[in-house]
C-alpha positions in Angstrom: -26.7 -20.7 10.4 -25.3 -18.0 7.6 -25.3 -18.5 4.2 -22.9 -16.3 2.3 -23.0 -15.3 -1.3 -20.0 -13.1 -2.8 -20.3 -11.1 -5.7 -18.4 -8.4 -7.6 -15.1 -9.7 -9.1 -13.5 -9.7 -12.6 -10.9 -8.6 -14.7 -9.4 -5.0 -14.3 -6.0 -3.6 -14.7 -3.8 -3.0 -12.5 -4.7 0.6 -11.0 -8.4 0.3 -11.8 -10.4 -0.4 -8.4 -13.0 -2.7 -7.5 -15.8 -3.4 -4.4 -16.8 -6.7 -3.2 -20.0 -8.0 -1.9 -21.0 -10.6 0.0 -24.8 -11.1 1.2 -25.6 -13.1 4.0 -29.1 -14.9 4.8 -29.1 -14.8 8.3 -31.0 -11.7 10.0 -28.9 -11.8 12.5 -25.9 -10.7 10.3 -25.1 -8.1 12.6 -24.1 -10.5 15.7 -21.4 -11.7 13.4 -17.6 -10.8 13.0 -16.7 -10.9 9.5 -13.4 -11.0 7.2 -12.5 -11.3 3.8 -9.3 -13.9 2.8 -8.0 -14.4 -0.4 -6.4 -17.5 -2.4 -4.0 -17.3 -5.2 -3.1 -20.7 -7.5 -1.0 -22.7 -5.5 -0.8 -20.6 -2.1 -2.5 -20.5 1.6 -5.6 -18.6 2.0 -4.5 -15.4 3.5 -6.7 -13.1 5.4 -7.5 -9.4 3.8 -9.3 -7.6 6.2 -11.4 -8.2 8.9 -14.8 -6.0 10.8 -16.8 -6.9 14.3 -19.8 -7.2 14.3 -20.6 -3.3 15.3 -18.4 -2.3 12.3 -16.6 -0.2 15.1 -13.5 -2.1 14.4 -11.3 -3.4 11.9 -7.9 -4.7 11.0 -6.1 -5.4 7.3 -2.8 -7.0 6.2 -0.6 -5.1 5.6 -0.2 -6.3 2.2 -3.6 -4.3 1.5 -3.3 -1.8 4.3 -4.0 2.0 2.9 -5.8 0.3 -0.5 -8.6 -1.7 0.5 -11.3 -1.0 3.0 -14.1 -3.4 4.9 -17.3 -2.3 5.9 -20.7 -3.3 6.5 -24.2 -2.9 6.4 -26.3 -4.3 9.1 -29.6 -3.2 7.7 -28.4 -4.6 4.7 -27.1 -7.9 5.8 -24.3 -7.0 3.9 -20.5 -6.9 3.9 -18.0 -5.0 1.8 -14.8 -5.0 0.7 -13.4 -1.6 -1.5 -10.2 -2.1 -3.5 -8.2 0.6 -4.5 -4.7 0.6 -6.6 -5.0 -3.1 -7.5 -2.2 -5.1 -8.3 -1.4 -7.9 -10.0 -0.2 -9.6 -6.7 -4.2 -9.3 -5.7 -5.1 -11.4 -8.1 -7.0 -14.0 -6.4 -10.0 -16.2 -5.2 -11.8 -13.8 -2.5 -14.1 -14.9 0.1 -15.8 -13.3 3.0 -16.0 -15.3 5.9 -18.4 -15.3 9.1 -18.1 -16.1 13.2 -20.4 -15.5 15.8 -19.4 -12.8 18.0 -20.1 -14.2 20.8 -16.9 -16.9 20.3 -14.6 -13.7 19.4 -16.2 -11.3 21.8 -13.5 -8.4 21.4 -11.1 -9.9 18.7 -10.2 -9.7 15.1 -9.4 -13.6 14.1 -6.7 -13.8 11.1 -6.6 -17.2 11.1 -9.3 -19.0 8.8 -9.6 -21.7 11.3 -11.7 -19.2 13.2 -14.3 -19.2 10.6 -17.3 -21.3 10.9 -19.0 -19.5 7.5 -18.2 -19.3 3.9 -19.3 -17.9 0.6 -18.1 -19.8 -2.5 -15.7 -16.8 -4.0 -15.3 -14.7 -6.3 -12.7 -14.5 -8.7 -10.6 -10.9 -9.1 -8.0 -10.6 -12.0 -5.3 -8.0 -11.6 -3.6 -7.3 -15.1 -0.6 -5.6 -15.3 
């Protein structure tokens, strides 16, 4: 069972950048498909970006495409989300999530129901 711990959130102004990190406890991190989700107050948790276990395939929600970049360092058991050109509507708690690659195979699921492991979240607040 993998444990996930996010960090890097904070309060920034519109147009600024932040990099979120998600440290995984499991030495088999490289076998997990990973994703970032976010949840704003009063809204459903929504998919932001995902990356396959090998890192060669990624996808993004339309709302962040071209501004956010998901990446992973399997040697460091760490997932990243580089967020540029932040907007007030990006304000949310950001969560990393994991599911074993054998369950997803070639897919990059965008449904939160497919992810078995979650971090505690990190708050990102973007002021206008």
